[in-house]
C-alpha positions in Angstrom: 7.8 -11.9 -3.4 6.7 -15.5 -2.7 10.0 -17.0 -4.0 12.0 -14.5 -1.9 10.5 -15.8 1.3 11.4 -19.4 0.4 14.8 -18.6 -1.0 15.8 -16.7 2.2 14.8 -18.9 5.1 17.1 -17.3 7.6 15.6 -13.9 6.7 12.1 -15.4 7.2 13.2 -16.7 10.6 14.6 -13.3 11.6 11.4 -11.5 10.6 9.3 -13.9 12.7 11.7 -13.7 15.6 11.5 -9.8 15.7 7.9 -10.3 16.5 7.8 -13.5 18.5 10.6 -12.7 20.9 9.4 -9.3 22.2 5.9 -10.6 22.3 7.0 -13.6 24.4 8.9 -11.2 26.7 5.8 -9.0 27.1 3.3 -11.8 27.7 5.5 -13.0 30.6 5.5 -9.7 32.4 3.2 -9.0 35.4 0.8 -6.0 35.2 -1.2 -3.7 37.4 -4.2 -1.5 36.5 -2.3 1.7 37.0 0.7 0.7 34.8 1.2 3.5 32.2 1.7 0.8 29.6 -1.8 -0.5 30.2 -3.2 3.0 29.6 -1.0 3.5 26.6 -2.3 0.2 25.2 -5.9 1.4 25.6 -5.1 4.6 23.7 -3.6 2.6 20.9 -6.6 0.3 20.7 -8.8 3.4 20.4 -6.6 4.7 17.6 -6.6 1.3 15.9 -10.4 1.1 16.0 -10.7 4.5 14.4 -8.0 3.6 11.8 -10.0 0.5 10.7 -13.4 2.2 11.0 -12.2 4.9 8.6 -11.4 2.1 6.1 -14.7 0.1 6.5 -15.5 0.4 2.9 -12.1 -0.8 1.6 -12.1 -4.0 -0.4 -10.1 -6.6 1.6 -11.5 -10.0 0.6 -10.4 -12.7 1.4 -9.2 -11.1 4.6 -11.5 -9.8 7.3 -13.1 -6.4 6.5 -11.8 -3.3 8.3 -15.3 -2.7 9.7 -15.4 -6.2 11.3 -12.0 -5.6 12.8 -13.0 -2.3 14.2 -15.9 -4.0 16.0 -13.6 -6.7 17.3 -11.1 -4.2 18.7 -14.0 -2.5 20.5 -14.5 -5.8 22.4 -10.8 -5.9 23.3 -10.9 -2.3 24.5 -13.8 -3.3 26.8 -11.6 -6.0 28.2 -8.8 -3.6 28.8 -11.2 -1.0 30.4 -12.5 -3.6 32.8 -8.9 -4.4 33.9 -8.1 -0.7 34.4 -11.3 -0.3 36.5 -11.2 -3.4 38.6 -8.0 -5.4 38.0 -10.1 -8.2 36.5 -10.5 -9.8 33.1 -13.9 -11.6 32.6 -14.5 -11.0 36.3 -11.4 -12.8 37.4 -8.5 -11.0 39.1 -5.2 -11.2 37.2 -1.7 -9.8 37.2 -1.0 -11.0 33.7 -3.3 -8.8 31.6 -1.1 -9.0 28.5 -1.5 -12.7 28.4 -5.3 -12.4 29.0 -5.7 -9.8 26.2 -3.6 -12.0 23.8 -5.7 -15.0 24.6 -9.0 -13.1 24.3 -7.9 -11.7 20.9 -7.0 -15.2 19.7 -10.5 -16.4 20.5 -11.9 -13.6 18.3 -9.7 -14.2 15.3 -6.3 -14.1 13.7 -6.7 -10.5 12.6 -7.7 -9.2 16.0 -4.9 -11.1 17.6 -2.4 -9.6 15.1 -3.5 -6.0 16.1 -3.6 -6.8 19.8 -0.1 -8.3 19.6 1.1 -5.3 17.7 -0.1 -3.0 20.5 1.4 -5.2 23.2 4.8 -5.2 21.4 4.6 -1.4 20.8 4.4 -0.6 24.5 7.3 -2.9 25.3 10.3 -1.3 23.4 13.0 -2.5 25.8 14.3 -5.2 23.4 14.4 -3.0 20.3 18.3 -3.1 20.1 18.4 -6.9 20.5 15.6 -7.3 17.9 17.4 -5.2 15.3 20.5 -7.3 15.7 18.5 -10.4 14.7 18.2 -9.0 11.2 21.9 -9.7 10.4 21.6 -13.2 8.9 24.1 -15.8 7.7 22.3 -17.2 4.7 24.8 -19.9 3.7 23.5 -23.5 3.3 25.9 -26.4 3.5 25.8 -30.2 3.6 27.0 -32.0 6.6 28.5 -35.1 4.9 29.3 -37.1 8.1 25.7 -37.1 9.4 24.1 -40.5 9.1 20.8 -41.2 7.3 19.2 -42.2 10.6 20.1 -38.7 12.0 18.8 -37.0 8.9 15.5 -39.0 9.1 15.2 -37.9 12.7 15.6 -34.2 11.7 12.9 -34.6 9.0 10.5 -36.2 11.5 11.1 -33.4 14.0 11.1 -30.4 11.7 9.2 -31.4 8.5 6.3 -33.5 9.6 4.0 -30.8 8.2 4.8 -31.9 4.6 2.8 -35.1 5.2 -0.4 -33.0 4.8 0.3 -33.0 1.0 -0.2 -35.9 -1.4 2.0 -35.2 -4.4 0.5 -38.1 -6.3 -2.5 -35.8 -6.5 -2.2 -33.4 -9.5 -3.9 -30.6 -7.6 -0.8 -30.5 -5.3 1.4 -29.7 -8.3 -1.0 -27.6 -10.3 1.3 -24.6 -10.4 5.0 -23.7 -10.9 7.0 -20.6 -10.3 9.3 -18.9 -12.8 10.8 -15.5 -13.8 9.3 -13.6 -16.7 11.6 -13.3 -19.7 11.1 -9.5 -20.1 11.7 -8.2 -16.6 12.6 -11.3 -14.6 9.7 -10.9 -12.2 8.7 -14.0 -10.3 5.4 -15.3 -11.5 3.1 -18.3 -11.1 2.2 -20.5 -14.0 -0.3 -23.4 -14.6 1.6 -26.6 -15.0 1.0 -28.2 -18.4 -0.7 -25.0 -19.7 1.7 -22.1 -19.4 5.2 -21.9 -20.8 8.2 -21.7 -18.5 8.3 -25.1 -16.7 11.9 -25.6 -18.0 13.0 -22.7 -15.9 10.9 -23.5 -12.8 12.2 -22.0 -9.5 13.2 -24.7 -7.0 11.0 -23.4 -4.2 9.0 -26.6 -3.8 10.2 -27.4 -0.3 7.3 -29.7 0.6 7.6 -31.7 -2.6 11.4 -31.9 -2.3 11.3 -33.1 1.3 8.7 -35.7 0.3 10.9 -37.0 -2.4 13.9 -37.1 -0.1 12.0 -39.1 2.5 11.1 -41.7 -0.1 14.7 -42.3 -1.1 15.9 -42.2 2.5 13.4 -44.9 3.5 15.6 -47.5 1.7 18.9 -46.2 3.0 20.7 -48.0 5.9 20.8 -46.1 9.2 24.5 -46.0 9.4 25.0 -44.8 5.8 26.5 -41.3 5.7 24.8 -38.4 4.0 27.8 -38.2 1.7 27.4 -41.8 0.5 23.6 -41.3 0.2 24.1 -38.2 -2.0 26.6 -40.0 -4.3 23.7 -42.3 -5.1 21.0 -39.6 -5.1 22.7 -36.3 -6.1 19.4 -34.6 -6.9 18.7 -34.3 -3.2 21.8 -32.2 -2.4 20.0 -28.9 -2.3 17.2 -30.0 0.0 19.6 -31.9 2.2 21.8 -28.8 2.7 18.6 -26.8 3.5 17.3 -29.3 6.0 20.7 -29.7 7.8 21.5 -26.0 7.9 18.1 -25.0 9.2 17.9 -27.6 12.0 18.2 -25.0 14.7 16.3 -22.2 12.9 12.7 -22.3 14.2 10.9 -20.0 11.8 12.7 -20.8 8.6 9.9 -22.5 6.7 6.5 -21.5 5.5 4.4 -24.6 6.2 2.5 -24.7 3.0 2.7 -26.2 -0.5 3.4 -23.3 -3.0 2.6 -25.5 -5.9 -0.9 -26.5 -4.9 -4.0 -25.4 -6.8 -5.5 -23.9 -3.6 -2.4 -22.1 -2.5 -3.1 -18.4 -1.9 0.0 -16.2 -2.5 -1.7 -13.3 -0.8 -0.9 -14.7 2.6 2.9 -14.7 2.2 2.8 -11.5 0.3 0.9 -9.7 3.1 3.3 -11.0 5.7 6.3 -9.8 3.8 4.8 -6.4 3.0 3.9 -5.9 6.6 7.5 -6.5 7.5 8.4 -3.7 5.2 6.0 -1.4 7.1 3.2 -1.3 4.5 -0.5 -1.3 5.2 -4.0 -0.7 3.6 -3.9 -4.2 2.1 -6.3 -4.3 -0.9 -6.1 -7.6 -2.9 -6.4 -7.1 -6.6 -6.4 -10.8 -7.5 -5.2 -14.1 -5.9 -1.6 -13.1 -6.6 -1.0 -9.5 -5.8 -1.9 -6.7 -3.3 -2.2 -3.0 -3.6 -0.8 -1.3 -0.4 0.3 2.0 1.1 3.9 2.9 1.9 4.8 5.1 4.8 1.2 6.0 5.7 1.4 8.7 8.3 5.2 8.9 8.4 6.7 12.2 9.5 7.8 14.6 6.7 11.3 16.1 6.7 10.0 19.3 8.4 8.3 17.1 11.0 11.5 15.3 11.8 13.4 18.6 12.0 10.8 19.8 14.5 11.4 16.8 16.7 8.4 14.8 15.9 8.9 11.2 17.2 8.1 8.0 15.5 4.6 7.5 17.0 2.7 7.1 13.7 1.2 3.6 14.2 -2.4 3.3 13.0 -2.2 6.7 11.2 -5.6 8.4 10.7 -6.7 9.6 7.3 -6.0 13.2 6.5 -8.7 15.5 7.9 -9.6 19.1 7.1 -9.6 20.0 10.8 -6.2 18.4 11.4 
């Protein structure tokens, strides 16, 4: 799963955009205490708090516990109730309650913000058609041979400054490698110098490849074309094509070093699984999660009876239900 996210940067961008664009749209809208969306959001926060409270004993380390998250959502529900009652947030009048709720959730933690943002997007479905169209991606990568080395360096400064956080002269920054198992071709992570498989290492080392490219570009003349540069340095062709093609693709890169000793695969895995609609994330190690698929989804007979798709934050089965 981790290699997939790196090998499909346009898909990663589309996934992020399907969240960020409707969220940005919602946060810019004005609100009023009697807006039905506001009341719907409070109902969803109530449902979310119950959802996480029912899972308070679930093992979620290194992520926040469900019990902690339920308590945090209770705080956000209080903020929303204040707004419904008085039109204020923290005692201050506002007509941008969505922005205030987003900011308040961010001050609590990433997990609370994620749930709050999910609720905000859920009650603003008007961009659903446009968002679905974002998932049609052109995944081709191509070299622009006429670009100059000066222009390529400018792209790297603008889009890849984050790689400077990693010192690849430090063995800890290259402690792992990724490969596919021989038996079933599953992507796996190995320990460099310890585990077999380095000769078939997956080229998903974006941060390391950009660092190496920058080192060789440093001695190239500004007016030298990328074509001429690659004749002298053919090993950079793949990363150059990636950098050039993704110049206008804002969410294409995971800003992390996947080779580092302290890299935690669970973060990218959880993100990808969430995009597939899974939940109940229970880490089983540093490298894999146990999850639930289609929790609360309508059955065939439910759909035939006209049940809608309102099954976000599905409760656990109950005898009285």
